[in-house]
N, C-alpha and C positions, 0 to 999 in steps of 0.2 A: 229681699231683705240681704243687710251687708250680717257676716260675720267675723268678729275680731277677736284673735286674742287679748286676754284681756292683761297679759305684759306687754302688748304694742298699746292697747289702747289707756296702759297707763303710762306710758313714756311719754306720749305726746296724752294729755290727759285736754287740756285746753283746745284742742284743735277738735278731741274727737266730741266731745261736747259744744262746740259749735256747731258742728255736721248734722247733729240734731236737731239743735238753736234755732237754729239759723236755715240750712237745708229742709230741717224735717226726714233729716232719715230715723229709720231705726236698726239698731247695730245688738244683735246676739252679742253674749262676751261668751268666750268658752272661756277651758282650760284645761287643760291634755286633751282636747278634740270633744270634749261635754261641755253641752251651752248650758249655760249657771244661770245667766241675768242680761236682763237689756236695757237702753237704753232707748225710750221713746220720747218724745216732742211733749211737754207740757197738757196740749191739747188733747191726746192721746191721753194722758193718765186721765184727766179729767173727766171727759167720753165712756171710759172705762168707768172710773168710779159710781156716777150714772146713771151706766145698764145694771151696776153689781146693786146699785140703791132699788131701781123701779126689781128685776128681779125677786128683790127683799120684800117688799113692797104685797108683790103677790104672789109669796109664800105666806107673806104673814095676814091677806087677805081672804086663804082659801083655810087658814088655820082658823079664823076667825069663822067660816063657816061649820065646823066638824062640831057634830052635836054634843051635849056634854060637856063637862068640867074636868080639870085635876086635879087634886087638892095641892094644896100650896105647899105640904111637909113631902110631897112624894117629886112636887117640882123642885125644893132644895134637895133633897136625897140626891135624884135624878141626877144636878147639878156638879155632885160634893159640895154643899154649904152648909 
């Protein structure tokens, strides 16, 4: 994986985006030596979102298998609504 200072990426943003888009590179952006963000091909983001959706579904299915119910007032209070 490539690491790039944000200021350098900003200097040549179009080229940086092209590296991600056309070469499939994953670029970690850093500021003051600390990684802060990443540029990834759209296909990678789509895959990540699908994985997150699958995990959410698995968690929901497990929750549905749990016995008992939770009163609506408690749910709202727990969520601060």
